[in-house]
N, C-alpha and C positions, 0 to 999 in steps of 0.2 A: 569495566573489568570485574573479574570475580573477586568477591569479598566474603570472607567468613569472619564473623565478629563474635567472640565469646563474651559472656557476661555471667555474673553471679558468684564469682570467686570472693574469697574473704577469709577472715579468721573465725574459726569455730573450735569449740572445746571437744576433747576426746569423747566419743560416744554420740556426738551431735550429727546433724544432717545438713546437707547443702545441695542445692539444685543449680546446675549450670545450664545455660542456654547458648546456642550458637545460631546466629541469624545469617542466612546465606543470600547473596544477591549476585546478579550477573551471570548466572548459570541456570540451566534447566534442572532445578533441584531434584525432581523426581527421577532423573536419569542417572543419579549417582547414589551409590551406597555411601553411608557416612560413618565415620569412626571418631572415637576419642582416644587420645594418647596423653601421657603425662611424662614429665621429666623433672627429676629432682636434681639439685646441685651435685655436679660431679658424676652423674649417672647417665646412662643411655636413655634415649626416648623409649618409653614402655607402652605397649598396647594395653588399652583398658577395655574397650567394647566397640562393636560395630553393629550397624542396623542396615537391612536391605532397602532397596529402592521403595518398596511398598510399605516397609515397616513391619512386615509380617515375620521376618526372620531376624534374630539377634544372635550375636556371638560375643562371648566374654572371655577375658583372661581368667584362667581357672582360679587363681588366688582371690579374685574379686567377685566371683559368682555369689549371689545371695545378698550382697551388700549394695551393689551398684545396679542401676537399671537405666538402659538407654531407650529412647523413644524418639519419634519424629512426627512432625505435622507438615505434610506436603502442601496443605492449603496456606500455611503461614511461612513456609520455607525455613523451618527451624528444626534443630535436633537438640535434644536435652539429655542430661545425665543426672539422675537422682542418686545421691550418695548418702548412705545411712551408716550408722555405727562407725563413724570415722575414727581413724587411728592416727597417731603422730606420723607414722610411716606413709600415710597418704599425702603428706605435704609435698607439693610439687606445682609446677606450672602445667595447667591442663590445656590441651589443644584439640580443636576439632579439625577434621580433614575430610576431603571428598575423594572417592575412588570410583573408577569405572568397573572395578571387579565386584564380585558378589561378596556378601557378608559371610565369609567362611575363613578357613585357616590362612588363606592368602591375605586376608584383610588385616592380619596381625603385623604385617611388615610395613614400616613407614615408607619404604621406597615404592610401594604400590599405590601411594596416594599422590594425586596431582595438584590438589589445592589445600592450603593450610591457613588456619587463623593465626592470630598473633599471640594467643595464649592468655590465660587468666590464672592468677596466683591463688592457690588454695593452701592455707596454713592451718594445721590442726595442732593446737597447743592450749594448755591450761594457763 
């Protein structure tokens, strides 16, 4: 069966950095665009970034551009999210997901993703 497993979450101080990874199995990884979402307590799931099947195209939430970087390695079936200059408001559970759509504006919608990981907690606090 399809599995997406996130790792790399944890506690980090404001201004720090954290890298998340998502390992995929049970699917033809290169056939899916991949995305990262996050969800804070009491809030809706929020789009963070997406990357195309080849990794050549990326798409970001406007509010996160410049601080977060998404990338993928099709040889290792992984997608990563590098997060810099973290703020307390970045605290959330971060999820990776797979979509058959392209990495464009439609990839910002959670309902357009077919597979989801279980999430990893990121806490930004001093």
